[in-house]
C-alpha positions in Angstrom: -2.3 -38.5 -52.2 -2.9 -42.2 -52.7 -1.3 -44.6 -50.1 -0.4 -48.1 -51.1 1.4 -50.9 -49.2 3.4 -52.3 -52.1 4.1 -50.3 -55.3 5.7 -52.2 -58.2 7.3 -50.3 -61.1 7.6 -52.3 -64.3 5.4 -54.6 -66.3 7.8 -57.3 -67.4 8.3 -60.8 -66.1 9.8 -59.5 -62.9 7.1 -57.0 -62.2 4.2 -59.3 -63.0 5.6 -62.1 -61.0 6.2 -59.8 -58.0 2.5 -58.7 -58.4 1.3 -62.3 -58.4 3.2 -63.1 -55.2 2.4 -59.8 -53.5 -1.3 -60.2 -54.3 -1.4 -63.7 -52.9 0.3 -62.3 -49.7 -2.6 -59.7 -49.4 -0.2 -56.8 -49.9 -2.7 -55.1 -52.3 0.0 -54.3 -54.8 -0.3 -51.5 -57.4 1.7 -52.0 -60.5 2.6 -49.4 -63.1 3.6 -50.9 -66.4 6.1 -48.3 -67.5 7.1 -47.2 -71.0 7.3 -50.8 -72.4 4.5 -52.9 -71.1 5.6 -56.6 -71.3 9.2 -55.6 -71.1 12.0 -56.5 -73.5 10.5 -59.9 -74.1 7.9 -58.3 -76.4 10.6 -57.4 -78.9 11.0 -61.0 -79.8 8.5 -63.5 -81.3 8.4 -67.0 -80.0 9.9 -67.9 -76.5 11.1 -71.5 -76.5 13.1 -71.5 -73.2 10.5 -70.5 -70.7 9.5 -73.6 -68.6 6.1 -75.1 -69.1 5.6 -74.3 -72.8 6.7 -77.3 -74.8 7.0 -76.1 -78.4 7.4 -72.5 -77.3 5.0 -69.6 -76.7 4.4 -66.3 -78.4 6.2 -63.6 -76.3 3.2 -61.2 -76.2 0.9 -64.1 -75.3 3.2 -65.1 -72.4 3.2 -61.5 -71.0 -0.5 -61.1 -71.5 -1.0 -64.4 -69.5 1.3 -63.2 -66.7 -0.5 -59.9 -66.6 -3.9 -61.6 -66.4 -2.7 -64.0 -63.7 -1.6 -61.0 -61.6 -4.8 -59.2 -62.1 -6.8 -62.4 -61.2 -5.3 -62.4 -57.8 -6.2 -58.7 -57.2 -3.2 -56.8 -58.4 -4.1 -53.2 -59.5 -2.3 -52.9 -62.8 -2.2 -49.5 -64.4 -0.6 -47.7 -67.4 1.9 -45.1 -66.4 5.6 -44.4 -65.8 7.3 -43.1 -62.6 8.8 -39.7 -63.3 9.9 -38.6 -59.9 10.8 -40.4 -56.7 11.8 -39.5 -53.1 13.3 -42.4 -51.3 14.6 -40.3 -48.5 11.3 -40.3 -46.7 9.0 -43.0 -45.5 6.5 -43.8 -46.9 8.3 -43.3 -50.2 6.9 -40.7 -52.5 6.5 -41.5 -56.2 5.1 -39.4 -58.9 3.5 -41.1 -62.0 3.5 -39.3 -65.3 4.3 -36.0 -63.6 0.9 -35.7 -61.9 -0.3 -38.7 -59.8 1.4 -38.8 -56.4 1.7 -42.0 -54.4 3.0 -42.8 -50.9 4.3 -46.4 -50.8 5.2 -48.4 -47.7 7.4 -50.7 -49.8 8.7 -50.3 -53.4 9.7 -53.0 -55.9 11.8 -51.6 -58.8 11.4 -53.9 -61.9 12.0 -51.3 -64.6 14.3 -53.6 -66.6 17.1 -52.7 -69.0 17.2 -51.5 -72.5 19.4 -53.1 -75.1 21.6 -50.8 -77.1 21.0 -50.7 -80.8 22.8 -49.0 -83.6 19.9 -46.7 -84.4 19.4 -47.8 -88.1 15.9 -47.6 -89.5 16.4 -51.0 -91.2 17.5 -52.4 -87.8 14.2 -51.3 -86.2 12.3 -52.5 -89.3 13.5 -56.1 -88.8 13.6 -56.1 -85.0 12.0 -59.4 -84.0 12.3 -60.6 -87.6 16.0 -61.5 -87.6 17.4 -58.6 -85.6 17.9 -59.5 -81.9 19.8 -58.4 -78.8 19.7 -61.8 -77.1 21.5 -64.8 -78.6 20.4 -67.0 -75.7 16.8 -66.1 -76.4 16.8 -66.4 -80.2 19.8 -68.4 -81.2 18.0 -71.7 -81.5 16.1 -70.3 -84.5 19.3 -70.1 -86.5 20.6 -73.7 -86.3 22.7 -74.5 -89.3 22.3 -71.0 -90.7 24.5 -67.9 -90.9 24.4 -65.0 -88.4 26.3 -61.9 -87.5 27.2 -60.5 -84.1 27.9 -56.8 -83.7 30.4 -55.9 -81.0 34.0 -56.4 -79.8 33.7 -56.9 -76.0 33.3 -59.9 -73.7 29.5 -59.9 -74.3 29.9 -60.0 -78.1 32.5 -62.8 -77.8 30.2 -64.8 -75.5 27.3 -64.3 -77.9 29.4 -65.3 -80.9 30.7 -68.4 -79.1 27.2 -69.5 -78.1 25.8 -68.9 -81.6 28.8 -70.8 -83.1 27.5 -74.0 -81.4 24.2 -73.6 -83.3 24.8 -71.7 -86.5 26.8 -72.9 -89.5 28.7 -69.7 -89.6 29.1 -66.6 -87.4 30.4 -63.2 -88.5 31.7 -60.8 -85.9 31.4 -57.2 -87.0 34.0 -55.2 -85.1 34.4 -51.5 -85.6 38.1 -51.5 -84.5 41.0 -53.6 -85.4 41.2 -55.2 -82.0 38.8 -56.7 -79.5 38.0 -55.0 -76.2 37.3 -58.5 -74.7 39.7 -60.3 -72.3 42.6 -62.2 -73.8 41.0 -65.5 -72.7 37.8 -64.7 -74.4 39.6 -63.6 -77.6 41.5 -66.9 -77.7 38.3 -68.8 -77.6 36.9 -66.8 -80.5 40.0 -67.2 -82.6 40.1 -70.9 -82.0 36.5 -71.4 -83.2 36.6 -72.4 -86.9 33.1 -71.2 -87.9 33.6 -67.6 -86.5 34.9 -65.0 -89.0 35.9 -61.6 -87.7 35.3 -58.6 -89.9 37.6 -55.9 -88.5 37.2 -52.1 -89.0 33.6 -52.5 -90.1 30.5 -50.6 -89.3 27.0 -51.6 -90.3 25.3 -49.3 -92.8 22.1 -51.2 -93.3 20.4 -54.4 -92.3 19.1 -56.0 -95.5 15.9 -57.9 -95.8 13.1 -59.1 -98.1 10.2 -57.7 -96.0 9.8 -61.0 -94.3 13.1 -61.2 -92.5 16.8 -60.5 -92.5 18.8 -61.6 -95.6 22.0 -59.7 -95.1 23.9 -56.7 -93.9 25.7 -53.8 -95.8 29.0 -53.0 -94.2 31.4 -50.0 -94.5 35.1 -50.8 -93.9 37.3 -48.0 -92.5 39.1 -47.8 -95.8 35.8 -46.8 -97.5 35.0 -50.2 -99.0 31.3 -51.0 -98.9 30.3 -54.7 -99.2 27.4 -57.0 -98.3 27.3 -60.2 -96.4 24.5 -62.8 -96.6 23.1 -63.6 -93.1 19.8 -64.9 -91.6 20.2 -63.3 -88.2 21.7 -60.0 -87.0 22.6 -60.0 -83.2 23.5 -56.8 -81.3 26.0 -57.3 -78.5 27.0 -53.7 -77.7 25.6 -53.6 -74.2 22.5 -52.9 -72.2 21.4 -49.9 -70.3 19.6 -50.5 -66.9 16.6 -48.2 -66.5 17.8 -47.0 -63.1 18.5 -43.3 -63.6 15.4 -42.2 -61.6 16.6 -44.1 -58.5 20.4 -43.7 -58.6 20.3 -40.5 -56.5 18.8 -42.6 -53.7 20.1 -46.2 -54.0 23.4 -47.8 -54.7 24.2 -48.8 -58.3 27.3 -50.3 -59.9 29.5 -48.5 -62.4 27.2 -49.5 -65.2 24.1 -48.3 -63.5 22.7 -51.7 -62.3 21.0 -51.6 -58.9 23.1 -53.4 -56.3 21.1 -55.9 -54.2 22.2 -57.3 -50.8 23.5 -60.8 -50.7 21.0 -63.4 -51.9 18.1 -61.0 -51.5 16.4 -58.4 -53.5 17.0 -55.7 -50.9 18.7 -52.5 -52.0 20.7 -50.0 -50.0 17.4 -48.3 -48.9 15.4 -50.3 -46.4 12.0 -51.1 -47.9 13.1 -50.8 -51.5 13.7 -53.9 -53.5 14.9 -54.6 -57.1 14.1 -57.4 -59.4 14.8 -58.3 -63.0 17.2 -56.9 -65.5 17.5 -53.5 -63.7 19.7 -55.4 -61.2 21.0 -58.3 -63.3 23.9 -57.6 -65.7 24.7 -61.3 -66.2 21.7 -63.5 -67.0 19.0 -61.2 -68.5 16.5 -64.0 -69.0 12.7 -64.0 -68.6 12.9 -66.9 -66.2 15.5 -65.4 -63.9 13.6 -62.1 -64.0 10.5 -63.9 -62.9 12.4 -65.7 -60.1 13.8 -62.4 -58.8 10.3 -60.9 -58.9 9.2 -63.7 -56.6 12.1 -62.9 -54.3 11.3 -59.2 -54.2 7.6 -59.8 -53.3 8.6 -62.2 -50.5 11.2 -59.7 -49.2 8.7 -56.9 -49.3 6.2 -59.1 -47.4 8.7 -59.8 -44.7 9.7 -56.1 -44.5 6.0 -55.0 -44.1 5.4 -57.6 -41.4 8.5 -56.5 -39.5 7.5 -52.9 -39.7 3.7 -53.0 -39.3 2.3 -50.5 -36.8 
C-alpha cells in the first residue's frame, strides 16, 4: 500500500492550487485528477475574469498552465478517481479506481460540483457554444444580446438579474406558474423591465446553426409549442456537490456541500480539508476555488507539522 503525506482529490483550480502550495511546502503531494480533469472550467471557452489575463484566456489553456505549474514544483499528478474512502482510521485509506490503495496522512478534497442540466442532446451539443451554467462566468459575452435563463428559484432570479444588466433582453423559462424564489427576489425580477417570464414552459430543444445557439423550442403546459430567438441559454437549476463518497465520514449541509470550520478549510474530520466548489454553494468561481485551494494546502501543512512523529 502506497503511503503519502498529502493526497489531493480533484484536478480543477482548487486541486491544482493546493498542489502548487503543498509542493512548495515540501509535502510531496499526490493529486488524482478525477473524472473531469480541469474541472467545470473546461466546459466554457474563454475566461475573462481570472486575474492576470488581460483580454481573457482559453479555459483549457488556463487549466493546463495550472497543472504544469503544480508539476514543475514536484506535485505527482495522476489520472484516476477515488472510489472508496475510510476516514475513520489514520492514516486515511483511499482506493483509486477500485484497485490502487493509498494511505494518506492528510487529505484535501477538491472534487468540485456538477451543474444540473436538462439532459437534452441539443443542450450538450451547444455546451460552451451558447449553453452555460454560469452567468457570472459567461454573461459578458452577451452584452446587448438576448438570452434565456432556465429555473424559478433564487439562483435563477439572481442569474437573470445579473444578465439583465448586460443583455438587451432576458427570458426566464419557468416550468410552473409561480417562482420558488423568495418574495424579495421575485419583486426585483418583476421590476426589471428587460426580463420577460415565460410561465408553465419546458425546453424541448436548444436551437443552433452549428456554430452557436440561435434559439430555444419551448412546450407550454397547454400543449403549445413555440420558438424564441436567443443568443445564450443559461441553466440555473442547481449544482450537485461531488461529495457522496465522503458524506458517511464528514459533515455536509442539506444540499451535500462539505461544511468547513470557520475561516479555514478544515472539515469535521481532523486532517481532512475541503476546497473549491465541493464546499462552496455561493460563489462557484475559479478564483475563489483557487484561493480555497491555497487555504487547504496551508491548513494541511500546519496539521502535518503539529502531528509529525
